[in-house]
C-alpha positions in Angstrom: 0.5 9.0 27.3 3.2 9.0 29.9 5.0 5.7 30.6 3.1 4.9 33.7 -0.3 5.6 32.0 0.9 3.4 29.1 1.9 0.6 31.5 -1.5 0.8 33.3 -3.4 0.7 29.9 -1.4 -2.3 28.8 -2.0 -4.2 32.0 -5.8 -3.4 31.8 -5.8 -4.6 28.1 -4.0 -7.8 28.9 -6.4 -8.4 31.8 -9.4 -7.8 29.6 -8.0 -10.1 26.9 -7.5 -12.9 29.5 -11.0 -12.5 30.8 -12.4 -12.5 27.3 -10.4 -15.7 26.5 -11.8 -17.4 29.6 -15.4 -16.5 28.7 -15.1 -17.6 25.1 -13.4 -20.9 26.0 -15.9 -21.8 28.7 -18.2 -24.8 28.2 -21.4 -23.0 27.7 -20.2 -20.4 25.3 -18.2 -23.0 23.4 -21.3 -25.1 23.0 -23.4 -22.1 21.9 -20.8 -21.1 19.3 -20.6 -24.7 18.0 -24.4 -24.9 17.7 -24.4 -21.6 15.7 -21.7 -23.0 13.3 -23.5 -26.3 12.9 -26.8 -24.6 12.2 -25.1 -22.4 9.6 -23.4 -25.4 7.9 -26.7 -27.3 7.7 -28.7 -24.4 6.4 -30.3 -24.9 3.0 -29.8 -22.2 0.4 
C-alpha cells in the first residue's frame, strides 16, 4: 500500500476499534456478557 492508503486504513481500523469498544462497554451488552459468564460459572458438570 502507498502511504496515503496505509494512513486511511489505519484511521478506519482505529475508528472501528473505538466503535467496537463503545458497543462492548455499553450497559446492555455488558449485562448480557455478565449473564453469560454467571450462567457458565453456575453450570453443573
